[in-house]
C-alpha angles and dihedrals in degrees: 000000000000123000090252092051091050091054092048090049092051091050091051089051089057096245115155108166107042111206125239099261094055094038093053093044089055095044090050087061089064093049103270108147113234132182120276112268122230097358118194096224143015127050118319139198120224119202136170111220122204131157089230094054108047092156096061098174091060089062099042092254097133128076120184134200099018126149119245088248092057096042100082093055091049090049092049091051091053093047089052090055096044112032113205094030121133114232115223122194115186141166111269110239109230103164103066120132095194140004117230138185124220118185140166132195143152113271114208091227107030104028120221113020136174126216127196131174146117108329141192112047090346095070095087096026097058102020086199102145122143119216129206137163116274131269094048124187121229087253090056090047091052089052089053090053091052094058133088132343092327092068091064092052091052091049090059125253131226092007096314117143119260115262125245101270094171093057091045093049090050090051093050092050094043094052093043092053091048091050095047091050092052103031090122087067104027123064098181144357124198124183108183127188107021104187105219116197129202119299111296095014100090130218144255132223103237096186136010141177132192122197116198131204117255111268090240090060097051 
């Protein structure tokens, strides 16, 4: 099934907020890097994904820093509390230089737009997102990354290595193109945080959400 067919199927099913596990699986099909699932070693993150609970941390549906051996029990406990949820066990990213947010939505005036800026807990603290029309080229995305307070974070502060701007610009462009091509089905995409590693080492999308249009509007 193609990415487009998957979206159409979700709309027909009446889904509106598509949970993280499904959103990331779909985005990985368009080349968005995501954490390794069910790793055999290292620290892992355990989450329970459910369309009705998009903000998992607010409901105690995220456990960090577990071992792979402990993860299945943590996942089972979450499933017992929220029947119908999808357990997600992923490698815990520990080499990120910065956390970023990449989002797309329909603006009432300009149509499809893409936003990118410091993510994680810095979203509300800095409010330093840059906005452009979607789809955005990688050149446009690089320009976004060179603006405002976010540019200093990407350059590396207090001796920290510079972050991988090229990988981040590619991600911004890739998501914005996908959104613009499917804006008749998708109302909003949010990838936050994007864990950006040092220059040349890439990134991973640690969390993602897709909001679909109501079936009656498509």
